[in-house]
C-alpha angles and dihedrals in degrees: 000000000000113000115255123169092224091056091046090052090055089067097035091054092051099048098083090046092048094048092046091049090051098044111015098097101029125114122245087256086073101035104035133078122285111224094233099038126105089190119105111254119235086255089057092048093054089050089051092050089052092051089052091053090052101043114012128042107035096029090053092045088053091051090053094046093048090060088200128164092276112044092172119126122231107250113264117231103221091191101046091108092073091070099027094054097048112124094014128113124234088245090057091049093049091051093046091050092050093049095046093046092050090050092047094049088052090051089049090052092049091052086067091203116206126212088252092055091054087071094054114115140226133178120253111207093232106019101041124215116021133164131228093252090056091048093051094044089050090053089060095045091044089058092049091047091055093046087055089047092053093049092047093051090049092050092049089060088076097034093116093041100060094070117191092358088075087087090065098043107087092185089069095054 
């Protein structure tokens, strides 16, 4: 599929609704951390998505579009949510994520990005040179990756309870 901002926005707009539909009415047994798990809990994932809205996608797009002397991105702390989400409820995080995503999609619309601008480059601190199209496409796939992560963590909660059916449940492998 050829990248188009309008098509990317279709997914980006749905992510907060999807995550809220999955998690909004679940108990903490489903959404919190398991004591023995190294996986991020759904709560952690939502905190991570919020941090991305605040510091990653649109700020990096603006760096690329500015084409200033220093096109380098500020490093992204992939674990900032562990401190930033302390003391908050999942409901608060879901609402914050929805508000920030709506604001960022409005900023994206106002940027009025042209096909030529999609080829402009910035410097990722670990990956090197990247272009705006790659950044925006990654935003979409990042959302989908974390939706998959949430669903996988939820499924693993009953991993030991499904018995012999585990063989047929690819999400548990």
